[in-house]
Residue frames relative to the residue before (quaternion, step in Angstrom):
aa qw qx qy qz dx dy dz
X 1.0000 0.0000 0.0000 0.0000 0.00 0.00 0.00
X 0.3611 -0.7292 0.5408 0.2132 3.55 -0.96 0.87
X 0.4358 -0.7040 0.4833 0.2843 3.67 -0.77 1.02
X 0.5590 -0.6271 0.4215 0.3415 3.55 -1.07 0.72
X 0.4196 -0.6946 0.5301 0.2459 3.51 -1.08 0.79
X 0.2794 -0.7589 0.5677 0.1539 3.58 -0.91 1.07
X 0.0485 -0.8097 0.5845 -0.0161 3.51 -0.73 1.04
X 0.7444 0.4454 -0.2916 0.4030 3.56 -1.32 0.21
X 0.5886 0.5510 -0.3843 0.4497 3.65 1.24 0.25
X 0.3463 -0.7565 0.5225 0.1865 3.57 -0.71 1.12
X 0.5368 -0.6153 0.4494 0.3623 3.61 -1.00 0.61
X 0.5443 -0.6205 0.4576 0.3306 3.59 -1.16 0.71
X 0.3911 -0.7394 0.4880 0.2493 3.61 -0.68 1.01
X 0.3893 -0.6974 0.5532 0.2366 3.56 -1.15 0.66
X 0.4590 -0.6988 0.4757 0.2734 3.60 -0.81 1.07
X 0.4624 -0.6859 0.4784 0.2946 3.57 -0.87 0.88
X 0.5527 -0.6013 0.4617 0.3461 3.63 -1.20 0.61
X 0.2117 -0.7921 0.5663 0.0846 3.54 -0.77 1.09
X 0.1548 -0.7681 0.6163 0.0790 3.65 -0.89 0.97
X 0.1759 -0.7952 0.5753 0.0757 3.57 -0.53 1.20
X 0.1396 -0.7882 0.5970 0.0539 3.56 -0.81 1.06
X 0.1314 -0.8092 0.5709 0.0451 3.60 -0.59 1.16
X 0.6700 -0.5057 0.3095 0.4468 3.55 0.94 0.80
X 0.8238 -0.2240 0.1765 0.4899 3.55 -1.01 -0.91
X 0.5677 0.6112 -0.3904 0.3896 3.60 1.24 -0.34
X 0.0115 -0.7918 0.6102 -0.0247 3.53 -0.89 0.99
X 0.6095 -0.5423 0.4201 0.3973 3.51 -1.23 0.41
X 0.5557 -0.6169 0.4246 0.3610 3.65 -1.01 0.73
X 0.4458 -0.6950 0.4968 0.2673 3.51 -1.03 0.84
X 0.2824 -0.7572 0.5675 0.1580 3.55 -0.85 0.96
X 0.2401 -0.7776 0.5646 0.1375 3.57 -0.64 1.15
X 0.0803 0.7806 -0.6147 0.0796 3.48 -1.01 0.82
X 0.7749 0.3545 -0.2377 0.4663 3.53 -1.30 0.18
X 0.8548 -0.0780 0.0814 0.5065 3.54 -0.95 -0.95
X 0.6116 0.5591 -0.3581 0.4302 3.60 1.00 -0.79
X 0.6701 0.5016 -0.3047 0.4545 3.58 0.88 -0.91
X 0.6533 0.5102 -0.3231 0.4566 3.57 0.98 -0.81
X 0.6399 0.5246 -0.3266 0.4568 3.59 0.98 -0.79
X 0.6454 0.5186 -0.3147 0.4641 3.58 1.00 -0.84
X 0.6532 0.5128 -0.3111 0.4622 3.59 0.94 -0.89
X 0.6496 0.5222 -0.3214 0.4495 3.57 0.98 -0.84
X 0.6519 0.5123 -0.3224 0.4568 3.58 0.99 -0.82
X 0.6429 0.5170 -0.3175 0.4676 3.58 1.00 -0.83
X 0.6517 0.5193 -0.3163 0.4534 3.59 0.96 -0.87
X 0.6436 0.5192 -0.3200 0.4624 3.59 0.96 -0.85
X 0.6456 0.5213 -0.3181 0.4587 3.58 1.00 -0.83
X 0.6545 0.5093 -0.3146 0.4618 3.59 0.96 -0.85
X 0.6468 0.5121 -0.3218 0.4647 3.59 0.96 -0.87
X 0.6341 0.5336 -0.3269 0.4542 3.60 0.98 -0.86
X 0.6609 0.5101 -0.3072 0.4567 3.59 0.94 -0.90
X 0.6665 0.5057 -0.3076 0.4533 3.58 0.95 -0.87
X 0.6598 0.5002 -0.3064 0.4696 3.58 0.95 -0.89
X 0.6470 0.5240 -0.3220 0.4507 3.57 0.95 -0.87
X 0.6698 0.4976 -0.3091 0.4563 3.59 0.92 -0.87
X 0.6344 0.5279 -0.3469 0.4456 3.59 1.06 -0.65
X 0.6338 0.5118 -0.3431 0.4676 3.59 1.04 -0.68
X 0.6366 0.5248 -0.3338 0.4559 3.60 0.99 -0.74
X 0.6862 0.5024 -0.2995 0.4324 3.57 0.85 -0.99
X 0.5972 0.5824 -0.3706 0.4085 3.60 1.12 -0.63
X 0.7409 0.3850 -0.2197 0.5046 3.61 1.12 -0.60
X 0.4116 0.7248 -0.4711 0.2886 3.59 1.22 0.10
X 0.5082 -0.6234 0.4983 0.3237 3.55 -1.13 0.64
X 0.5668 -0.5988 0.4267 0.3717 3.62 -1.08 0.57
X 0.6514 -0.5171 0.3885 0.3966 3.54 -1.26 0.46
X 0.5019 -0.6682 0.4686 0.2865 3.55 -1.03 0.80
X 0.7891 0.1343 -0.0600 0.5964 3.56 1.24 -0.38
X 0.0279 -0.7810 0.6239 -0.0024 3.58 -1.09 0.74
X 0.8263 -0.1139 0.0183 0.5513 3.56 -0.53 1.23
X 0.7048 -0.4955 0.2237 0.4558 3.53 0.94 1.09
X 0.5799 0.5443 -0.3906 0.4635 3.60 1.24 0.27
X 0.4134 -0.7326 0.4792 0.2505 3.62 -0.79 0.95
X 0.5687 -0.5744 0.4694 0.3554 3.55 -1.27 0.49
X 0.1142 -0.8195 0.5609 0.0260 3.58 -0.79 1.07
X 0.8139 0.0335 0.0435 0.5784 3.59 1.08 -0.67
X 0.1255 0.7623 -0.6317 0.0645 3.54 -1.11 0.78
X 0.0711 0.7899 -0.6048 0.0723 3.55 -0.89 0.98
X 0.0608 -0.8017 0.5946 0.0035 3.56 -0.84 1.09
X 0.4774 -0.7442 0.3835 0.2669 3.59 1.33 0.37
X 0.3029 0.7578 -0.5204 0.2513 3.59 1.11 0.59
X 0.7420 0.2716 -0.1670 0.5897 3.58 1.17 -0.64
X 0.3138 -0.8250 0.4282 0.1940 3.60 0.15 1.27
X 0.6947 0.4826 -0.3038 0.4385 3.61 0.73 -1.00
X 0.6764 0.4880 -0.2908 0.4688 3.55 0.92 -0.90
X 0.6404 0.5427 -0.3271 0.4340 3.58 1.01 -0.81
X 0.6691 0.5102 -0.3133 0.4402 3.60 0.85 -0.91
X 0.6405 0.5401 -0.3257 0.4380 3.60 1.09 -0.65
X 0.6283 0.5522 -0.3359 0.4329 3.59 1.24 -0.26
X 0.7170 0.3886 -0.2284 0.5317 3.58 1.32 0.00
X 0.2047 -0.7066 0.6557 0.1699 3.51 -1.37 0.43
X 0.1986 -0.8198 0.5343 0.0547 3.57 -0.70 1.15
X 0.5215 -0.5971 0.4967 0.3532 3.56 -1.18 0.52
X 0.7568 -0.0446 -0.0120 0.6520 3.58 1.30 -0.40
X 0.3090 -0.7971 0.4855 0.1829 3.59 -0.20 1.25
X 0.6229 0.5616 -0.3496 0.4177 3.62 1.12 -0.52
X 0.6158 0.5604 -0.3440 0.4340 3.59 1.24 -0.27
X 0.7219 0.4076 -0.2186 0.5148 3.58 1.28 -0.27
X 0.0169 0.7843 -0.6197 0.0256 3.55 -1.12 0.78
X 0.3812 -0.6395 0.5962 0.3004 3.53 -1.31 0.31
X 0.0422 0.7916 -0.6056 0.0701 3.58 -0.69 1.11
X 0.4635 -0.6266 0.5260 0.3403 3.56 -1.32 0.01
X 0.0260 0.7906 -0.6102 0.0438 3.54 -1.03 0.84
X 0.5018 -0.6097 0.5182 0.3285 3.53 -1.30 0.38
X 0.1028 -0.8058 0.5828 0.0227 3.58 -0.32 1.26
X 0.7846 -0.3352 0.1544 0.4982 3.53 0.09 1.38
X 0.8191 -0.2560 0.0975 0.5040 3.55 0.86 1.04
X 0.7285 0.3510 -0.2275 0.5425 3.59 1.25 -0.16
X 0.3466 -0.7374 0.5428 0.2038 3.56 -0.78 1.02
X 0.2167 0.7836 -0.5562 0.1722 3.59 -0.70 1.05
X 0.6177 -0.5339 0.4261 0.3897 3.54 -1.34 0.22
X 0.0180 -0.7714 0.6361 0.0048 3.54 -1.17 0.74
X 0.4381 -0.6282 0.5639 0.3089 3.53 -1.32 0.38
X 0.0779 -0.8422 0.5332 -0.0193 3.57 -0.47 1.23
X 0.2730 -0.7007 0.6387 0.1628 3.53 -1.00 0.95
X 0.1111 -0.8729 0.4750 0.0070 3.57 -0.07 1.32
X 0.7951 0.0378 -0.0348 0.6043 3.60 1.23 -0.28
X 0.6384 -0.5222 0.3947 0.4048 3.54 -1.29 0.24
X 0.4860 -0.6790 0.4743 0.2790 3.55 -1.02 0.83
X 0.3866 -0.6709 0.5812 0.2501 3.52 -1.14 0.73
X 0.4156 0.6855 -0.4550 0.3879 3.54 0.46 1.27
X 0.0903 -0.7776 0.6209 0.0410 3.55 -1.01 0.86
X 0.2854 -0.7856 0.5202 0.1754 3.61 -0.31 1.19
X 0.5872 -0.6121 0.3956 0.3523 3.60 -1.11 0.57
X 0.7553 0.1470 -0.1153 0.6282 3.59 1.26 -0.44
X 0.6586 -0.5126 0.3584 0.4184 3.59 -1.23 0.35
X 0.3243 0.7037 -0.5541 0.3043 3.56 -0.48 1.30
X 0.7186 -0.4686 0.2738 0.4349 3.65 -1.18 0.26
X 0.4561 -0.7006 0.4962 0.2344 3.52 -1.23 0.69
X 0.7839 0.3534 -0.1375 0.4917 3.56 0.93 -0.96
X 0.1772 0.7964 -0.5519 0.1724 3.58 -0.25 1.26
X 0.1036 -0.7299 0.6718 0.0720 3.53 -1.18 0.82
X 0.1627 -0.8027 0.5708 0.0591 3.58 -0.31 1.29
X 0.4195 -0.6763 0.5432 0.2675 3.58 -1.03 0.81
X 0.4018 -0.7389 0.4936 0.2213 3.58 -0.77 1.04
X 0.8740 0.1549 -0.0830 0.4530 3.52 -1.34 0.52
X 0.6518 0.4648 -0.3428 0.4916 3.57 0.98 0.79
X 0.0951 0.7533 -0.6428 0.1016 3.54 -0.69 1.21
X 0.0416 -0.8250 0.5615 -0.0481 3.56 -0.79 1.07
X 0.3502 -0.6611 0.6069 0.2682 3.49 -1.41 0.20
X 0.7810 0.1038 -0.0368 0.6147 3.60 0.23 -1.25
X 0.1415 0.7999 -0.5690 0.1280 3.59 -0.96 0.81
X 0.1735 -0.6920 0.6747 0.1892 3.48 -1.51 0.06
X 0.0654 -0.7703 0.6341 0.0188 3.57 -0.83 1.04
X 0.0457 -0.7746 0.6305 0.0192 3.56 -0.94 0.94
X 0.0205 -0.7939 0.6072 -0.0225 3.56 -0.92 0.98
X 0.2417 -0.7235 0.6288 0.1508 3.54 -0.95 0.97
X 0.1665 0.8256 -0.4963 0.2104 3.58 -0.35 1.22
X 0.0729 -0.7729 0.6241 0.0890 3.53 -1.35 0.19
X 0.4469 -0.6486 0.5424 0.2921 3.55 -1.24 0.52
X 0.2128 -0.7858 0.5677 0.1221 3.58 -0.96 0.85
X 0.4721 0.6322 -0.4509 0.4172 3.60 1.28 -0.03
X 0.5631 -0.6020 0.4378 0.3589 3.58 -1.05 0.72
X 0.6516 -0.5466 0.3656 0.3782 3.56 -1.24 0.49
X 0.1781 0.7289 -0.6381 0.1727 3.54 -0.56 1.30
X 0.6955 -0.5435 0.2624 0.3898 3.61 -1.07 0.67
X 0.8293 0.2519 -0.0989 0.4889 3.60 0.87 -0.86
X 0.2699 0.7599 -0.5491 0.2194 3.61 1.10 0.51
X 0.0734 -0.8394 0.5366 -0.0446 3.57 -0.96 0.85
X 0.1277 -0.6630 0.7083 0.2062 3.42 -1.54 0.06
X 0.2327 -0.7820 0.5670 0.1136 3.57 -1.15 0.65
X 0.1577 -0.7670 0.6194 0.0565 3.53 -1.20 0.71
X 0.2135 -0.8391 0.4993 0.0308 3.52 -0.60 1.28
X 0.0189 0.7738 -0.6325 0.0296 3.53 -1.15 0.74
X 0.7997 0.2958 -0.2133 0.4770 3.55 -1.34 0.23
X 0.2666 0.7926 -0.5103 0.2008 3.58 1.10 0.66
X 0.1057 -0.7921 0.6008 0.0218 3.55 -0.72 1.12
X 0.7306 -0.2114 0.1656 0.6277 3.54 0.94 -1.02
X 0.7724 -0.3893 0.2370 0.4424 3.59 -1.29 -0.10
X 0.7333 0.3939 -0.2252 0.5064 3.60 1.24 -0.34
X 0.7442 0.3340 -0.1978 0.5436 3.60 1.26 0.02
X 0.3830 0.6782 -0.5392 0.3204 3.57 -0.49 1.27
X 0.2656 -0.6730 0.6435 0.2496 3.52 -1.42 -0.01
X 0.0222 0.8015 -0.5974 -0.0158 3.58 -1.01 0.68
X 0.3346 -0.7199 0.5829 0.1733 3.50 -1.19 0.76
X 0.1896 -0.7990 0.5685 0.0494 3.52 -0.45 1.30
X 0.0731 -0.8273 0.5566 -0.0183 3.59 -0.11 1.35
X 0.0423 0.8603 -0.4905 0.1326 3.52 0.04 1.42
X 0.6606 -0.5316 0.3657 0.3838 3.55 -1.24 0.56
X 0.7998 0.0550 -0.0040 0.5977 3.59 0.96 -0.89
X 0.4244 -0.7066 0.5133 0.2390 3.54 -1.16 0.65
X 0.1532 0.7037 -0.6937 0.0140 3.48 -1.33 0.54
X 0.7937 -0.3403 0.1836 0.4697 3.62 -1.16 -0.27
X 0.7712 0.2789 -0.1958 0.5377 3.63 1.20 -0.29
X 0.6944 0.4559 -0.2763 0.4833 3.61 1.16 -0.49
X 0.8101 0.1451 -0.1814 0.5384 3.54 -1.13 0.83
X 0.4869 0.6241 -0.4281 0.4360 3.51 0.88 1.12
X 0.3754 -0.6322 0.6072 0.3011 3.52 -1.38 0.20
X 0.1226 -0.8292 0.5451 0.0187 3.59 -0.68 1.12
X 0.2479 -0.7169 0.6331 0.1541 3.51 -1.27 0.65
X 0.0815 -0.7439 0.6621 0.0408 3.54 -0.97 0.98
X 0.1131 0.8250 -0.5308 0.1576 3.56 -0.16 1.30
X 0.7997 -0.2711 0.1193 0.5223 3.54 0.56 1.25
X 0.7546 0.2171 -0.1606 0.5980 3.57 1.31 0.15
X 0.7516 -0.3861 0.2602 0.4673 3.56 -1.29 0.10
X 0.6687 -0.5315 0.3507 0.3839 3.56 -1.15 0.73
X 0.1200 -0.7754 0.6194 0.0252 3.54 -1.17 0.79
X 0.3755 -0.7287 0.5149 0.2509 3.64 -0.67 0.99
X 0.0778 -0.8083 0.5835 0.0065 3.57 -0.90 1.00
X 0.3061 0.7871 -0.4844 0.2284 3.59 1.26 0.39
X 0.2192 -0.7587 0.6007 0.1244 3.56 -1.07 0.82
X 0.7471 0.2065 -0.1360 0.6170 3.58 0.90 -0.95
X 0.1818 -0.8215 0.5378 0.0537 3.55 -0.73 1.12
X 0.1650 -0.7298 0.6469 0.1475 3.53 -1.39 0.25
X 0.5466 -0.6449 0.4250 0.3235 3.59 -1.04 0.74
X 0.7761 -0.2061 0.1427 0.5786 3.56 1.20 -0.41
X 0.4135 -0.6736 0.5537 0.2622 3.53 -1.37 0.05
X 0.3838 -0.7730 0.4562 0.2171 3.64 -0.66 1.03
X 0.0195 0.8099 -0.5821 0.0698 3.57 0.55 1.18
X 0.0336 0.7532 -0.6570 0.0016 3.56 -1.17 0.69
X 0.7421 -0.4121 0.2673 0.4560 3.61 -1.09 -0.48
X 0.6008 0.5861 -0.3484 0.4173 3.59 1.27 -0.13
X 0.5436 -0.5711 0.4947 0.3656 3.53 -1.39 0.15
X 0.0773 -0.7802 0.6206 0.0091 3.53 -1.07 0.86
X 0.4098 -0.6950 0.5329 0.2552 3.56 -1.27 0.38
X 0.1110 -0.7631 0.6358 0.0337 3.54 -0.73 1.16
X 0.0884 -0.7903 0.6058 0.0253 3.54 -0.92 0.97
X 0.1019 -0.7567 0.6443 0.0450 3.54 -0.99 0.94
X 0.0264 -0.8046 0.5929 -0.0205 3.58 -0.79 1.01
X 0.0432 -0.7761 0.6282 0.0338 3.55 -1.06 0.80
X 0.1180 0.7641 -0.6252 0.1064 3.54 -1.01 0.97
X 0.7844 -0.3244 0.2150 0.4830 3.58 -1.22 -0.28
X 0.6546 0.5251 -0.3120 0.4456 3.60 1.18 -0.52
X 0.6789 -0.4540 0.3040 0.4905 3.59 1.19 -0.37
X 0.6297 -0.5111 0.4297 0.3969 3.56 -1.21 -0.66
X 0.0579 -0.7913 0.6087 0.0065 3.58 -0.97 0.93
X 0.2016 -0.7683 0.6017 0.0835 3.55 -1.15 0.78
X 0.0718 -0.7990 0.5970 -0.0033 3.58 -0.82 1.08
X 0.1486 -0.7606 0.6264 0.0833 3.55 -1.18 0.71
X 0.8152 -0.1359 0.0239 0.5624 3.58 -0.42 1.26
X 0.7654 -0.4065 0.1883 0.4620 3.56 0.92 0.97
X 0.6484 0.4949 -0.3223 0.4805 3.61 1.24 -0.15
X 0.4505 -0.6901 0.4951 0.2752 3.58 -0.85 0.97
X 0.2201 -0.7847 0.5708 0.1004 3.56 -0.81 1.08
X 0.7962 -0.1567 0.1741 0.5579 3.55 0.66 -1.12
X 0.0655 -0.7934 0.6049 0.0175 3.54 -1.26 0.38
X 0.1145 -0.7567 0.6357 0.1012 3.51 -1.39 0.23
X 0.3211 -0.7426 0.5503 0.2066 3.55 -1.17 0.51
X 0.4056 0.7197 -0.4736 0.3055 3.59 1.26 0.18
X 0.2519 -0.8109 0.5217 0.0817 3.56 -1.05 0.85
X 0.3452 0.7416 -0.5153 0.2556 3.62 1.16 0.28
X 0.8322 0.1530 -0.1434 0.5133 3.57 -1.28 0.52
X 0.0554 -0.8828 0.4659 0.0230 3.59 0.55 1.16
X 0.8060 0.1007 -0.0668 0.5794 3.61 1.18 -0.24
X 0.2918 0.7624 -0.5473 0.1845 3.54 -1.25 0.38
X 0.7377 -0.4112 0.3114 0.4356 3.55 -1.33 -0.28
X 0.2984 -0.7185 0.6004 0.1850 3.54 -1.41 0.32
X 0.0953 0.8059 -0.5814 0.0588 3.57 -1.17 0.54
X 0.2868 -0.7210 0.6013 0.1906 3.53 -1.39 0.06
X 0.2617 0.7687 -0.5633 0.1528 3.57 -1.26 0.31
X 0.3951 -0.6747 0.5530 0.2880 3.54 -1.11 -0.80
X 0.5627 -0.5738 0.4502 0.3892 3.55 -1.18 0.47
X 0.7793 -0.2335 0.1651 0.5576 3.60 0.70 -1.05
X 0.5484 0.5613 -0.4270 0.4493 3.59 1.09 0.75
X 0.4741 -0.6695 0.5015 0.2750 3.58 -1.32 -0.10
X 0.1307 0.8059 -0.5689 0.0993 3.58 -1.14 0.57
X 0.3794 -0.7050 0.5606 0.2116 3.52 -1.41 0.21
X 0.1592 -0.7588 0.6264 0.0803 3.53 -1.21 0.70
X 0.2221 -0.8221 0.5168 0.0876 3.57 -0.45 1.26
X 0.8000 -0.0225 0.0598 0.5965 3.59 1.10 -0.63
X 0.0344 -0.7802 0.6246 -0.0024 3.56 -0.99 0.87
X 0.0019 0.7998 -0.5972 0.0600 3.55 -0.83 1.08
X 0.0657 -0.7958 0.6019 0.0114 3.55 -1.00 0.87
X 0.0574 -0.7189 0.6912 0.0459 3.51 -1.11 0.90
X 0.2658 0.8117 -0.4908 0.1721 3.58 -0.86 0.68
X 0.4904 -0.6018 0.5422 0.3215 3.47 -1.45 -0.14
X 0.3930 -0.7379 0.4958 0.2348 3.57 -0.58 1.12
X 0.5213 -0.6347 0.4743 0.3170 3.52 -1.09 0.77
X 0.5432 -0.6298 0.4502 0.3251 3.56 -1.11 0.70
């Protein structure tokens, strides 16, 4: 049977396409492909610029006013050479100069031990010392940014002095490339030739051509020596409980870019 044919029905009209105009407001543009990469690159460059800028600012920041509850007592960065030299007493002033050096990428003034001092101590002890003037302390933290300029030899050293009373009475921290019975030790000079008093030892100090931060701390527990934040050696001996502070070397050469002391002044 053939189905009946339906007639008289109009086709369903198709709705016309409507374009809605919302004035100046448009849908946000979606960046993709090259546009997105360009935007990311610009953001990355801006972040790098901010980080580099902040690092330059921090390099010139003043030291903290307090360190482990000890107030700031001394800071020298050798920007003013004549004034800086007047803040120290040297075993031989002709052995020291203010020079310019590359301090890990930044050209700046440093206190340089340029030759051996014409000095003979009354007992066996270091020859090259720069004592900080008008400062005697008991408990303290000393930080020095420094480097050895002597060529690489097993026992090259820089020294850091505390409890300075006179030429025959002091303690010094002998921070040396390699340890033996006298090198890389904490020594007591108490009216006679130096005597090692180290309790915790280190096999050596990783000196290279760069500047490093040496920290010397004294408190009720004794004296501790740190190299770039790592504990090297310590002693619990309590002789000579207060005195002057200084930097130098037994018989090598080196530069000091910055010296900072927080501490308790001696009575």
